[in-house]
Phi, psi and omega in degrees: 000318181295322179296319180295321178294322179294317179296318179297319180295319178293322179295316178296322179294320179294320178295319179296323180290327181281338181291151179268104183292340181273354183282133176285121183293346180262359180281142181294148175293144178275144175285147178297142179281153180279126180287144176301141179089001177283187184307134183301327182285352177274356180276352184233151175287161179298327180292337180276339183274144180239129176281124183248342179190158180219135170245105187245352183269032178231169183299319179243090182302152180228154178236145176252119182243145177249129178269166183300336179278004177090356180283150178251139183228141173261147183219154179235170175300133180098346179290147176281141184209141178085166184276354180252034176057042176287156179227135179289119183267328182203149173234119179247181184299332184231004184197166170236148178252131181239137177243124175250134176248136180213161178256142176271186185296335181257012174093001178288142180264131180233158176241143173237125179256128181233141177243128174256122184249156174295147178297144179293136179282137176286136179293128178274134181295141179289139179278128176264137180297134179279176179294146180290182180298141181271145175270125180258069179236161178248000000 
């Protein structure tokens, strides 16, 4: 019994030494930072990325995304995207669905679903046939 109490006391002392005494217990947990060299689409927020094209009529659909630096990236379902560890959940004909999972201040896990859609096409005006060739006679 005495041995168990000694081990428990040493374990508690080690935990107390490892704890950050300067951390505010009410401050939100920080999301892990993206390591350099990780997926290129993780360097930008979802709001900064633009969906430019989708190939959905194939077995493994793909999306073409444009980053703020003008580079184009292809992505598939399951790829990591955005700075909040988002993952592409679905690729449809006109949009992609991204799911981000994050922890709140008390450790609860939440999901945020974001959809990136293709830009709406501007309606092209219908061409009206012009007048035919004129006869220049008197």
